[in-house]
Legacy VTK file of the C-alpha trace (Angstrom):
# vtk DataFile Version 3.0
C-alpha trace
ASCII
DATASET POLYDATA
POINTS 819 float
215.124 -17.341 81.222
213.511 -13.929 81.581
213.198 -13.467 77.581
210.345 -16.016 77.150
210.357 -16.025 73.279
211.868 -14.367 70.536
209.029 -12.834 69.102
206.811 -10.612 71.730
203.017 -11.298 71.733
202.567 -7.704 70.624
204.448 -8.697 67.308
202.274 -11.750 67.030
199.504 -9.687 66.975
200.289 -6.969 64.855
201.461 -9.825 62.120
197.763 -11.304 62.421
196.717 -8.118 62.025
198.446 -6.331 59.167
199.228 -10.053 57.492
195.463 -10.244 56.797
194.518 -10.468 53.114
192.407 -7.712 52.344
190.837 -6.271 49.333
190.180 -2.819 50.532
192.133 -0.093 49.405
195.282 1.096 51.984
194.018 3.931 54.662
194.047 7.071 53.286
196.179 9.650 54.851
195.435 11.465 58.441
195.223 14.883 59.446
195.615 14.833 63.080
194.864 18.143 65.364
195.645 18.583 69.012
192.548 20.528 70.696
193.007 21.818 74.545
190.603 23.192 77.020
191.909 26.949 77.500
189.968 30.484 78.819
190.484 32.325 75.823
190.717 36.122 76.567
189.005 35.231 80.158
186.114 34.685 78.570
184.114 31.115 78.747
186.042 27.787 78.127
186.718 26.978 74.517
188.897 24.171 72.592
191.779 25.665 71.262
193.865 24.274 68.702
197.702 24.036 69.909
199.013 21.436 67.592
198.915 19.548 64.394
200.332 16.684 62.276
200.526 15.133 59.084
203.828 13.466 59.187
205.506 16.031 61.188
204.319 18.135 64.153
203.959 21.978 63.958
202.923 23.855 67.104
201.360 27.223 67.762
204.254 29.320 69.080
203.285 30.286 72.580
202.272 33.919 73.006
202.131 33.960 69.003
199.647 33.700 66.333
201.831 31.545 63.948
202.455 27.895 63.395
206.145 26.719 64.306
208.335 25.106 61.599
207.368 21.210 61.030
209.939 19.224 63.260
210.179 15.466 64.283
207.586 15.399 67.267
209.810 14.051 70.674
207.859 12.747 73.057
208.558 12.056 76.633
208.731 7.781 77.478
206.408 8.356 80.556
203.524 10.022 78.077
203.673 6.891 76.183
203.348 4.591 78.972
200.321 6.920 80.715
198.795 6.752 76.932
199.122 2.968 77.099
197.587 3.198 80.565
194.483 5.135 79.043
193.992 2.915 76.098
193.924 -0.275 78.731
191.275 1.986 81.207
189.354 3.954 78.880
186.370 3.327 76.744
187.200 1.914 73.263
184.816 2.357 70.691
185.258 0.908 67.419
183.095 1.481 64.173
180.176 3.494 65.610
177.646 4.683 63.646
177.066 8.473 63.966
176.295 11.778 61.771
177.135 14.656 63.959
179.216 15.780 66.826
176.533 16.010 69.621
175.453 12.401 68.598
179.212 11.000 69.333
179.386 12.917 72.364
176.055 11.510 73.766
177.282 7.719 72.497
180.492 7.926 74.344
178.872 9.704 77.798
176.370 7.017 77.740
179.097 4.131 77.517
180.997 5.542 80.261
178.063 5.773 82.356
177.300 1.782 81.528
180.543 0.946 82.331
180.568 2.587 85.362
183.411 4.776 84.344
181.187 8.262 85.187
178.591 9.423 87.425
175.554 9.702 86.006
174.879 13.141 87.406
178.260 14.430 85.595
176.598 13.462 82.067
175.579 17.363 81.175
178.761 18.824 82.191
180.864 16.443 80.079
178.405 17.070 77.489
178.513 20.612 77.661
182.439 20.945 77.947
183.085 18.565 74.905
180.538 20.618 72.798
182.312 24.021 73.544
183.362 26.235 70.560
186.737 25.254 68.880
188.971 28.057 67.790
191.636 27.067 65.236
194.823 28.769 64.486
194.379 30.065 61.009
196.999 32.518 59.499
196.113 36.091 60.041
197.336 39.533 58.441
200.290 40.838 60.034
198.321 44.368 60.163
195.909 43.518 63.080
193.527 46.537 63.637
194.131 48.774 66.893
190.588 47.553 68.047
191.799 43.980 68.165
194.691 45.304 69.973
192.735 47.172 72.231
190.270 44.193 72.798
193.286 41.966 73.705
194.636 44.169 76.526
190.815 44.600 78.171
190.184 41.266 77.871
193.852 40.433 79.740
193.323 43.117 82.172
189.946 41.536 83.057
191.066 37.874 83.398
193.452 39.341 86.492
190.746 41.461 87.905
188.581 38.705 88.196
190.367 35.665 88.339
186.794 33.202 88.337
185.638 34.145 84.710
187.578 31.659 83.179
186.304 28.692 85.532
183.786 25.892 83.617
181.768 26.282 87.288
180.633 29.923 86.116
179.850 28.502 82.539
177.289 25.909 84.029
174.986 28.245 84.894
173.200 28.576 81.739
173.710 24.904 80.551
170.612 24.631 78.478
170.982 27.866 76.816
174.557 27.475 75.294
175.520 23.902 75.468
174.380 22.760 72.108
174.614 25.820 70.014
178.308 26.114 69.752
178.934 23.398 67.540
177.423 23.572 63.798
177.232 20.823 61.709
178.668 22.603 58.682
181.759 23.576 57.856
182.840 27.368 58.307
183.946 29.637 55.789
187.716 30.063 57.462
187.630 25.917 56.953
186.838 26.468 53.317
189.127 29.092 52.587
192.200 27.481 54.496
194.929 27.127 51.838
196.456 24.342 54.540
194.015 21.879 52.119
196.703 22.104 49.466
198.880 19.853 51.420
196.481 17.083 51.917
195.698 14.253 49.555
191.921 14.407 48.438
190.793 11.608 50.338
192.266 12.538 53.699
190.543 11.918 56.828
190.992 13.497 60.338
191.674 12.049 63.839
190.833 14.949 66.739
192.649 14.879 70.158
190.624 16.545 72.764
192.564 17.098 76.231
191.803 19.389 78.659
191.467 19.511 82.907
188.263 20.460 84.691
187.098 21.135 87.877
184.039 18.618 88.430
185.958 15.394 87.528
187.926 12.965 90.308
189.107 10.528 87.697
190.017 11.019 83.985
187.334 10.991 81.321
188.951 8.963 78.706
187.735 7.489 75.295
188.954 6.823 71.747
186.599 6.320 69.106
186.995 5.097 65.427
183.615 5.835 63.202
182.134 3.232 60.862
182.118 5.985 58.543
184.456 9.419 58.299
181.894 12.153 58.796
182.309 16.134 58.803
181.656 16.896 62.320
180.818 20.823 61.523
183.626 23.003 62.914
185.540 20.443 64.752
188.491 20.629 62.529
190.712 23.374 60.969
190.482 21.920 57.362
187.457 20.536 56.079
187.990 16.944 56.191
185.999 14.115 57.378
186.699 12.636 60.965
187.619 9.220 61.391
189.245 8.754 65.237
188.416 10.546 68.247
190.649 10.594 71.382
189.111 12.291 74.644
191.080 13.438 77.605
189.232 15.113 80.447
191.016 15.199 84.023
191.022 16.744 87.170
192.757 19.979 88.020
196.481 20.184 88.415
197.603 17.674 85.674
197.342 20.088 82.504
201.035 19.367 81.430
200.716 15.571 81.424
197.390 15.962 79.317
199.058 17.919 76.951
202.097 15.039 76.609
199.687 12.564 76.385
197.914 14.295 73.665
201.028 14.767 71.655
201.589 11.036 72.088
198.401 9.716 70.675
198.721 12.330 67.835
202.145 11.364 66.755
201.306 7.591 66.947
198.146 8.430 64.242
201.033 10.171 62.167
202.967 6.917 62.409
202.423 4.731 59.376
202.448 1.583 60.975
200.260 2.421 64.429
197.698 4.355 61.660
197.239 1.120 59.717
196.735 -0.695 63.028
194.060 1.885 64.030
192.300 1.073 60.643
192.360 -2.364 61.222
191.799 -3.140 64.694
189.027 -5.250 66.138
189.490 -4.444 69.831
191.252 -2.790 72.689
193.944 -5.449 72.397
194.929 -4.663 69.056
195.548 -0.928 69.873
197.653 -1.957 72.878
199.775 -4.085 70.467
200.132 -1.167 68.199
201.522 1.060 70.978
203.795 -1.718 72.185
204.936 -2.014 68.692
205.931 1.660 68.480
207.502 1.454 72.090
209.940 -1.736 70.675
210.950 0.844 67.506
211.778 3.807 69.768
215.044 5.238 70.546
215.469 7.209 74.042
217.946 10.051 74.261
219.178 10.315 78.073
217.722 13.899 79.644
221.279 14.896 80.914
222.913 14.670 77.194
220.368 16.260 75.263
218.082 19.248 75.244
214.339 18.498 74.572
213.947 22.060 73.863
216.030 21.697 70.568
213.540 21.069 67.617
214.791 18.330 65.203
214.434 19.457 61.473
212.344 16.884 59.311
215.313 14.537 57.386
215.758 14.968 53.691
214.680 11.881 52.717
212.211 9.471 55.459
213.004 5.839 55.644
210.587 3.827 54.165
207.884 2.321 56.552
207.578 -0.676 54.413
210.301 -2.513 55.838
208.668 -2.644 59.109
205.050 -3.386 57.697
206.503 -6.429 55.537
208.346 -7.485 58.628
204.612 -8.329 60.247
202.790 -8.706 56.922
205.212 -11.330 55.722
206.507 -14.387 57.160
210.047 -13.437 57.749
211.954 -13.437 61.061
210.987 -10.860 63.337
213.791 -8.769 64.446
213.184 -5.731 67.048
214.624 -2.394 67.025
218.406 -2.030 65.697
218.588 -5.729 64.903
217.414 -5.728 61.354
220.085 -6.848 59.057
221.604 -4.334 56.611
220.591 -4.748 53.077
223.302 -6.468 50.921
222.801 -3.123 48.731
222.438 -2.901 45.046
225.130 -4.216 42.934
226.479 -2.705 39.975
225.209 -5.998 38.002
223.827 -5.427 34.248
219.963 -5.051 32.837
219.276 -8.911 32.605
215.869 -8.497 33.340
215.320 -5.692 31.285
212.192 -7.161 28.676
213.928 -4.576 25.943
216.851 -6.470 26.078
216.002 -10.176 25.537
217.011 -11.587 22.242
214.491 -12.809 20.046
216.516 -15.158 17.586
214.653 -13.661 15.044
215.409 -11.420 11.970
214.880 -8.001 13.176
212.751 -9.060 15.982
213.910 -6.469 18.688
213.179 -3.975 16.104
209.539 -5.117 15.810
208.811 -5.512 19.269
209.862 -2.169 19.819
207.411 -0.549 17.458
204.758 -2.590 18.936
205.930 -1.675 22.540
206.066 1.988 21.500
202.935 2.445 18.984
200.315 2.397 21.704
201.894 5.429 23.483
202.077 7.562 20.228
198.905 9.853 20.821
199.547 10.016 24.347
203.369 10.991 23.445
201.839 14.585 22.574
199.169 14.678 24.915
201.175 14.383 28.052
203.480 17.698 26.854
200.585 20.070 28.126
202.217 21.483 31.250
204.208 24.538 32.116
206.960 22.348 32.669
207.420 20.939 29.039
208.118 24.914 28.271
210.834 25.406 30.924
212.480 22.085 29.347
212.229 23.319 25.951
213.727 26.354 26.512
216.428 24.815 28.828
217.385 22.405 26.229
216.926 24.808 23.309
220.190 26.449 24.870
222.223 23.481 25.584
221.351 22.448 22.089
222.199 25.724 20.234
225.176 26.037 22.646
226.453 22.859 21.661
226.111 23.134 17.993
227.685 26.509 17.920
230.651 25.055 19.792
231.285 21.732 17.970
230.547 23.556 14.670
233.344 25.837 15.291
235.551 23.006 16.433
234.528 20.946 13.471
235.403 24.338 11.169
238.940 24.520 12.409
239.309 20.649 12.138
238.081 20.522 8.706
238.907 23.851 7.175
235.369 24.822 7.364
234.408 22.036 5.144
231.690 21.405 8.123
230.901 24.522 9.983
228.605 26.113 12.271
225.817 26.288 9.803
225.821 22.779 8.966
226.342 22.096 12.549
222.864 23.797 13.255
221.317 22.302 10.123
222.265 18.876 10.812
221.192 19.080 14.589
217.642 20.530 13.445
216.933 17.420 10.731
218.329 14.689 12.869
216.911 15.775 16.369
213.463 16.641 15.011
213.334 13.086 13.177
214.598 11.138 15.870
212.389 12.610 18.533
209.396 11.951 16.142
210.116 8.123 15.516
212.397 6.562 17.852
211.756 4.351 20.882
213.311 6.881 23.500
212.300 10.310 22.480
213.754 11.521 25.608
217.014 10.871 24.142
218.569 14.126 22.454
220.899 13.873 19.568
224.178 15.958 19.258
227.341 16.045 18.222
229.872 14.382 20.694
233.587 14.510 21.514
234.669 10.873 20.191
232.832 11.610 16.743
235.050 15.191 16.749
238.127 13.403 17.151
237.581 11.056 14.382
236.607 14.084 12.047
240.000 15.549 12.436
241.795 12.412 11.929
239.968 11.850 9.094
240.252 15.240 7.528
244.320 15.170 8.078
244.427 11.334 6.358
242.263 12.712 3.271
244.459 15.824 3.080
247.596 13.989 3.272
246.622 11.313 0.635
245.248 13.475 -1.631
241.532 12.119 -1.123
238.364 14.082 -1.460
237.553 14.213 2.157
233.700 14.519 1.743
233.457 11.877 -0.700
235.535 9.479 1.272
233.563 10.662 4.498
230.569 9.543 2.516
231.503 6.253 2.117
232.601 5.454 5.587
228.995 6.849 6.700
227.169 4.718 4.431
229.327 1.584 5.696
228.891 2.303 8.873
225.264 2.806 8.740
224.945 -0.354 6.554
226.959 -2.021 9.630
224.669 -0.217 12.390
221.574 -1.662 10.152
223.092 -5.325 10.766
223.273 -4.929 14.376
219.747 -3.976 14.574
218.293 -6.870 12.234
220.464 -9.370 14.633
219.238 -8.112 17.804
222.902 -7.221 19.007
221.408 -4.708 21.279
221.138 -7.134 23.597
224.823 -6.966 24.379
223.789 -3.747 26.315
222.673 -6.026 29.142
226.428 -6.787 30.005
227.129 -2.925 30.602
227.292 -2.564 34.476
226.625 0.550 36.320
230.465 0.854 36.666
230.553 1.294 32.711
227.771 3.719 32.431
229.251 6.009 35.468
232.877 5.682 34.150
231.428 6.829 30.656
228.885 9.428 32.125
232.156 11.035 34.101
234.110 10.997 31.059
231.760 13.160 29.205
231.150 15.460 32.110
234.691 15.853 32.595
235.368 17.061 28.751
232.452 19.494 29.045
233.855 20.933 32.483
237.458 21.040 31.155
236.109 22.912 27.772
234.246 25.448 29.803
237.718 26.532 32.279
239.694 25.730 28.843
238.110 28.529 27.115
238.211 30.602 30.519
242.111 30.415 30.401
242.585 30.999 26.958
240.879 34.291 27.257
242.964 35.116 30.250
245.762 34.562 27.645
244.372 36.833 24.861
243.510 39.628 27.355
245.653 39.600 30.019
245.542 41.456 33.233
247.919 43.998 33.836
248.727 43.370 37.570
251.316 45.975 37.742
249.138 48.694 36.746
249.568 51.439 39.209
246.443 54.419 39.067
249.558 57.243 39.868
251.581 55.991 37.096
248.614 56.344 34.567
250.532 59.062 32.714
253.359 56.825 31.684
250.875 54.287 29.845
250.611 54.667 25.904
249.835 52.971 22.742
250.178 54.572 19.415
250.453 53.582 15.744
253.438 54.128 13.562
254.685 52.752 10.343
257.168 49.819 10.613
259.653 52.369 8.731
259.177 55.836 10.613
262.013 57.452 7.915
259.303 57.971 5.360
256.357 56.670 6.899
255.193 55.425 3.577
253.022 52.645 3.037
254.476 51.517 -0.234
257.626 50.617 1.188
256.259 47.178 3.323
255.057 45.286 0.750
250.942 45.776 1.200
248.692 46.072 -1.080
247.869 49.979 -1.761
244.286 50.542 -0.243
241.607 52.184 -2.246
240.439 55.801 -1.298
237.035 54.204 0.250
239.296 52.072 2.359
240.703 54.573 4.742
240.083 57.953 6.351
242.388 60.658 5.301
242.777 58.628 1.863
243.758 62.017 0.338
246.718 62.294 2.249
247.407 58.944 2.314
249.054 59.029 -1.297
251.272 62.071 -0.217
252.799 59.766 2.409
251.602 62.313 5.075
249.036 59.762 6.600
247.725 60.374 10.096
248.866 57.123 11.638
247.491 58.138 15.005
244.215 58.433 13.933
244.093 54.823 12.596
242.418 52.153 14.784
244.122 48.804 16.032
242.682 46.881 13.074
243.313 49.363 10.587
246.885 49.730 11.792
247.750 46.173 11.621
246.184 45.642 8.278
248.106 48.635 6.347
251.461 47.200 7.818
251.714 49.448 10.874
252.989 48.553 14.295
251.608 49.222 17.913
253.928 51.013 19.964
253.484 51.326 23.611
253.279 49.618 27.159
249.451 49.527 27.162
248.985 48.055 23.622
248.161 44.199 24.998
246.294 45.288 27.876
242.525 44.943 27.848
241.959 44.928 31.828
238.207 44.081 31.553
237.513 41.632 29.673
239.165 38.639 31.321
237.438 39.940 34.712
234.346 40.587 33.226
234.301 36.863 31.649
235.082 35.116 34.700
232.318 37.341 36.856
229.747 36.083 33.939
231.020 32.811 34.083
230.989 32.052 37.977
228.058 33.917 38.367
225.868 32.265 35.730
226.832 28.871 37.395
226.316 30.024 40.643
223.185 31.789 40.023
221.696 28.556 38.244
222.747 26.523 41.162
221.002 28.877 43.952
217.779 29.181 41.519
217.663 25.527 41.239
217.317 24.875 44.897
214.777 27.635 45.546
212.167 25.335 45.564
213.029 24.600 49.107
213.669 28.158 50.429
211.027 29.846 52.663
210.709 32.799 50.085
207.056 33.240 48.134
204.366 30.425 47.450
205.209 27.121 46.689
204.021 27.439 42.840
206.187 30.564 42.388
208.987 28.815 43.970
208.523 25.768 41.652
208.635 27.862 38.726
211.854 29.544 39.562
213.401 26.535 40.162
212.156 24.818 36.692
213.233 27.949 34.794
216.630 28.587 36.883
218.891 28.092 33.773
217.015 30.378 31.558
216.673 33.393 34.328
220.652 32.793 34.986
221.362 33.271 31.410
219.176 35.898 30.877
220.116 37.849 34.061
223.645 37.597 33.062
223.380 38.480 29.458
221.663 41.781 30.827
224.464 42.415 33.103
227.026 41.653 30.362
224.684 44.244 28.287
224.381 46.872 30.962
228.206 46.949 31.790
228.849 47.136 28.187
232.611 45.562 28.488
233.421 43.762 24.964
233.273 40.320 26.141
233.900 37.702 23.476
230.151 36.563 21.623
229.113 33.551 19.880
229.881 33.535 16.433
226.743 32.797 14.515
226.146 32.613 10.765
223.699 34.885 9.313
223.196 33.212 5.583
221.921 30.019 4.578
224.917 28.543 2.528
227.633 26.078 3.420
230.181 27.469 5.176
232.880 26.250 2.629
232.354 28.063 -1.094
233.922 25.066 -2.242
231.135 22.679 -1.986
227.163 22.476 -2.085
224.516 20.564 -0.040
224.541 17.387 -2.002
227.787 15.213 -1.971
228.654 13.240 -5.193
229.160 9.666 -4.496
231.664 8.895 -7.351
234.585 10.850 -9.107
236.604 12.278 -6.306
238.707 9.170 -5.331
239.917 5.809 -6.633
237.451 3.178 -6.855
239.051 0.843 -4.260
238.732 3.683 -1.652
235.049 3.303 -1.569
235.725 -0.525 -0.754
238.326 0.243 1.543
236.155 2.809 3.612
234.603 -0.086 5.142
237.708 -0.380 7.450
237.523 3.140 9.165
233.798 2.423 8.958
234.299 -0.420 11.820
235.564 2.064 14.011
232.738 4.758 13.749
230.394 2.060 13.968
231.869 0.604 17.539
231.880 4.276 18.455
228.251 5.233 17.310
227.058 1.681 18.806
228.887 2.332 22.604
227.863 6.029 22.537
224.127 5.550 21.603
223.423 2.599 24.012
225.481 3.739 26.979
223.395 6.900 26.773
220.191 4.625 26.460
220.933 2.572 29.348
221.380 5.776 31.300
218.251 7.384 30.465
215.991 3.868 30.869
217.383 3.269 34.329
215.051 2.249 36.865
215.114 4.776 39.179
213.577 7.079 36.454
210.469 5.387 36.941
209.877 5.685 33.192
206.272 3.735 32.058
206.510 3.541 28.638
209.342 1.378 27.674
212.614 1.461 25.664
213.439 0.915 22.175
217.288 -0.001 21.813
216.929 -1.296 18.465
214.660 1.284 17.351
216.783 3.994 18.715
219.820 2.475 16.672
217.688 1.974 13.507
216.960 5.617 13.212
220.596 6.557 14.134
221.903 4.791 11.121
219.592 5.981 8.418
220.263 9.616 9.814
223.661 8.864 9.145
223.002 8.154 5.615
221.001 11.413 5.286
223.853 13.470 6.916
226.669 11.569 4.845
224.960 12.607 1.574
224.591 16.279 2.673
228.027 16.742 3.902
226.356 17.361 7.610
228.156 15.770 10.927
226.867 12.432 12.482
224.686 12.318 15.278
224.338 10.381 18.275
222.970 10.116 21.858
224.400 12.780 23.955
224.935 11.713 27.541
224.710 15.194 29.515
221.915 17.019 27.366
219.830 14.054 27.773
220.444 13.212 31.263
219.520 17.031 31.509
216.463 16.846 29.788
215.169 13.970 31.970
216.290 16.050 34.761
213.853 18.967 33.651
210.878 16.883 33.099
210.893 14.888 36.550
207.653 15.062 38.009
207.117 15.228 41.980
203.946 15.040 44.410
201.891 18.239 44.718
200.523 17.658 48.330
203.276 17.029 50.512
203.273 17.308 54.382
204.765 20.055 55.915
208.789 19.333 56.072
208.505 16.447 53.939
210.151 16.414 50.794
207.923 15.715 47.818
208.048 12.281 46.397
209.568 11.682 42.760
206.650 10.037 40.573
208.527 9.760 37.608
209.395 11.609 34.317
206.982 13.217 31.857
207.640 11.038 28.946
206.338 12.763 25.477
207.955 13.819 21.982
207.182 17.492 22.173
210.071 19.153 23.736
212.730 17.269 21.577
210.411 17.980 18.293
210.329 21.728 19.374
213.571 22.357 20.750
215.077 21.068 16.817
212.751 23.117 15.047
213.715 26.212 17.127
217.323 25.099 16.555
216.818 24.969 12.707
215.106 28.159 12.835
218.124 30.010 15.027
220.241 30.390 11.846
217.686 33.334 11.271
218.041 34.701 15.009
221.808 35.238 14.762
221.273 39.124 15.908
219.720 37.547 19.262
221.504 34.512 19.626
224.876 36.361 19.650
LINES 1 820
819 0 1 2 3 4 5 6 7 8 9 10 11 12 13 14 15 16 17 18 19 20 21 22 23 24 25 26 27 28 29 30 31 32 33 34 35 36 37 38 39 40 41 42 43 44 45 46 47 48 49 50 51 52 53 54 55 56 57 58 59 60 61 62 63 64 65 66 67 68 69 70 71 72 73 74 75 76 77 78 79 80 81 82 83 84 85 86 87 88 89 90 91 92 93 94 95 96 97 98 99 100 101 102 103 104 105 106 107 108 109 110 111 112 113 114 115 116 117 118 119 120 121 122 123 124 125 126 127 128 129 130 131 132 133 134 135 136 137 138 139 140 141 142 143 144 145 146 147 148 149 150 151 152 153 154 155 156 157 158 159 160 161 162 163 164 165 166 167 168 169 170 171 172 173 174 175 176 177 178 179 180 181 182 183 184 185 186 187 188 189 190 191 192 193 194 195 196 197 198 199 200 201 202 203 204 205 206 207 208 209 210 211 212 213 214 215 216 217 218 219 220 221 222 223 224 225 226 227 228 229 230 231 232 233 234 235 236 237 238 239 240 241 242 243 244 245 246 247 248 249 250 251 252 253 254 255 256 257 258 259 260 261 262 263 264 265 266 267 268 269 270 271 272 273 274 275 276 277 278 279 280 281 282 283 284 285 286 287 288 289 290 291 292 293 294 295 296 297 298 299 300 301 302 303 304 305 306 307 308 309 310 311 312 313 314 315 316 317 318 319 320 321 322 323 324 325 326 327 328 329 330 331 332 333 334 335 336 337 338 339 340 341 342 343 344 345 346 347 348 349 350 351 352 353 354 355 356 357 358 359 360 361 362 363 364 365 366 367 368 369 370 371 372 373 374 375 376 377 378 379 380 381 382 383 384 385 386 387 388 389 390 391 392 393 394 395 396 397 398 399 400 401 402 403 404 405 406 407 408 409 410 411 412 413 414 415 416 417 418 419 420 421 422 423 424 425 426 427 428 429 430 431 432 433 434 435 436 437 438 439 440 441 442 443 444 445 446 447 448 449 450 451 452 453 454 455 456 457 458 459 460 461 462 463 464 465 466 467 468 469 470 471 472 473 474 475 476 477 478 479 480 481 482 483 484 485 486 487 488 489 490 491 492 493 494 495 496 497 498 499 500 501 502 503 504 505 506 507 508 509 510 511 512 513 514 515 516 517 518 519 520 521 522 523 524 525 526 527 528 529 530 531 532 533 534 535 536 537 538 539 540 541 542 543 544 545 546 547 548 549 550 551 552 553 554 555 556 557 558 559 560 561 562 563 564 565 566 567 568 569 570 571 572 573 574 575 576 577 578 579 580 581 582 583 584 585 586 587 588 589 590 591 592 593 594 595 596 597 598 599 600 601 602 603 604 605 606 607 608 609 610 611 612 613 614 615 616 617 618 619 620 621 622 623 624 625 626 627 628 629 630 631 632 633 634 635 636 637 638 639 640 641 642 643 644 645 646 647 648 649 650 651 652 653 654 655 656 657 658 659 660 661 662 663 664 665 666 667 668 669 670 671 672 673 674 675 676 677 678 679 680 681 682 683 684 685 686 687 688 689 690 691 692 693 694 695 696 697 698 699 700 701 702 703 704 705 706 707 708 709 710 711 712 713 714 715 716 717 718 719 720 721 722 723 724 725 726 727 728 729 730 731 732 733 734 735 736 737 738 739 740 741 742 743 744 745 746 747 748 749 750 751 752 753 754 755 756 757 758 759 760 761 762 763 764 765 766 767 768 769 770 771 772 773 774 775 776 777 778 779 780 781 782 783 784 785 786 787 788 789 790 791 792 793 794 795 796 797 798 799 800 801 802 803 804 805 806 807 808 809 810 811 812 813 814 815 816 817 818
């Protein structure tokens, strides 16, 4: 058989290199720079930076002074085979000790002479060439001076008139005077000021690739060098990072394109995570060749006739992890080459059985005690970790979400319970329960709020109480007490362990349901608005003279207000009040509200036509949504510096709301505004802030309340724990642990407080809690050009929640602004 073994010798060797147990830290990130030997402006030869890599390739645009967009490097297969030959034939010097570039160059040249690869008489010429000045591609101002342009034109014309000017032969006339003066040991000002440093992690090292053609060599001069310690080699690299690797290729004239492609090939290999590890750990030439062979095993070739190599491939949204490739070698599993790797079985929708927080202890309050012990050490850090601008954007965003939720549910509760509970109770309850929960609960990222299922229960309970002549608030108090007692029993018996049987399907279904309710409510409100203020599609500008609307008395014969059974208004209540009593009221001067209030009627074909409100509301509705989505994605746009983009993205929703509130105010159309209380007192004058537990209902009702309380308990438990499971998912990378038992304990305690005060019951709100987590996600600050920032986890703290709920409480006194 031509296939001698299932595993190639290269793979066996790499398994040996990468599989060694090594206590040293992981190799640092590499910045690779490709420099080519060119005659700049017709002057002597210089090393000119033409491309760079961290993860993806960036080229200096031809004829331009700027970098290309980062793109996936596409290599010719031929250049990879030529590179392999270079590594086989050239000088390989691993772990040499040197402190400056002249020293490194001298060691390389001496090694080549010793091994017979270089003639001794060429030593000075090679040394001179390798120590020429390095010109880096740094960002320049777009406004170049006229002198610069003039200089470029004159140097270009000189190049054409005197073609010998750029040849290295000319440069050798004064070898001694300039050969070593072009390289300084210290980084230059341009390097230190280079903003590209922000893209690199602190411990990054450089790998420098130098390729070029010269007229004094007959065979190529090739060297691959790894330094024992990374050393700052002066102005060799664009950014001030120490150099660890050097690849040098000088060859005879006429093959510049080939040298350039070999340079790109080694630079791309150095940015490949597997070869990068092999380069750091290689002990000899064969290890490097095995690394190239492994790369060739994984390479996919595109046929030349069916693909245009000039097309630049955009970096992918998410990079495939190189861990699978590394593990294939470091572990002992069967090796399979390119395309043969079996697919993952995928992550099923199993439960959370391996989660430590959901293990049943079997002791009284065992889970609760474990939760307290788990969360106590993080209590101080929960306040310190909030010191970040991101926390401010989260506070503003979640505050708006909480306030609008409190107003919406307050309004709906008011409708359902005839104002026994209303917007003010909703504000107060949200503020008190939310702040206490965020201060003491096990998972402070969870946001408490009124939820749809609880609202439905309140509506049913009110109707039942009214139909059976029960005192609604007292009956509700006893249901709340029984339900809280049942929740405390669930806490004491570690019943939260049942959560581990919730599958991903249950969570997704629950999230979808609640999200659907929110989206449905938004559209329902818009459609209701269109009913209230219909658009007159038959309106014609030409017929404007035909439209009218006037206020007339119901009995046009005598026009008197006394005939239609309404109370006679006082003199102060109406304009023209002296005429009113003479039955000669000027009906045409009344407003719509006054006309209807005092028994008039609106007559005309334009009375119920308010064209602008519906349209304006639609514009604000879709505009806010579209604007917030666009600003959220602003992070990946090409406008403004990175910091500004991130800031705009974090504050996307606040900015959208403010922009469209501003547009609404500027246009001045009378769109519906929020109804916010302005006084601190219960919505209904028939009740106080404390609900007496006895006297309103028969004694047996206090016991019977335990039955509906069971339904509330199931509702609270499911709502609370499914939201907690979603918040604590592994993909959120939370590090401070969860507290399912402790959370339920506080929900029960707060339920007792709310029941006695006649406030709504609160439970974890799925949508707002997920939004809270999203607004606190942290990503890597340094990411390679073209690479998406990596998700690091969530900023876990208590401050954002506490401040949000304090602000919600204060909002009662901010009614004019909130509206």
